[in-house]
N, C-alpha and C positions, 0 to 999 in steps of 0.2 A: 600341634603334636597329637598324633593318633595313638590311642591305647588299645591293645588287643584284649578283648574281653571273652573269656570262655563262655559257652552257651549254658551249661547246666548250673542251676542255683547252688547245688552242693559244691560243685567245682569252684565257683566264684568264692564261696565262703572259705574253702580250703586254701585258695591262693591268698585271700586276704589274711587268714589266720597265719600262714607261713610268713607272709610279709611282716605282720605285726610282731611275730616271734623274733624275726631277724632284727627288726628295729629296736626291740627291747634288749638286744644283746644276748640272746639265747646261746648257750655253749653247745647246743646240739648241732650235728651236721645236717646238711641239706637232705641227705638220704633219710636220716632219722625223722626230721620234720615232715618229710613227704609221707613216710610210713604212718606216722601218727595222724596226719591229716586224712589219709585214705580211710583209716579206721574211724576216726572221729566224725567224719562227714559222710561215711558210708558210700564211698565212691565206687562206681562200677569199674571193672577191669579196663574198659576203654578210657574212662576218665582218669584213672590212675596212670595209664600209659601216656596220655596227653600231658599230664602234670609232669611226669618224669622227662619226657622229651622236651617240653617247653623250658624246664630248668637247665637241661643240658645245653640247649641252644643259646641261652642267655649267659651261661658261665664262660 
């Protein structure tokens, strides 16, 4: 099974953090988690767009 890994270290950390929050049963929406991750990990606009698109595709 192949796993797609984003290139930037901050982006990887953001994806991991969102995943951990969801596993922990966070009541926050995907959108709220992504917004927080963008700020927390200082993602560039391009990285934020990648994050948004990748979650839309998996939903």
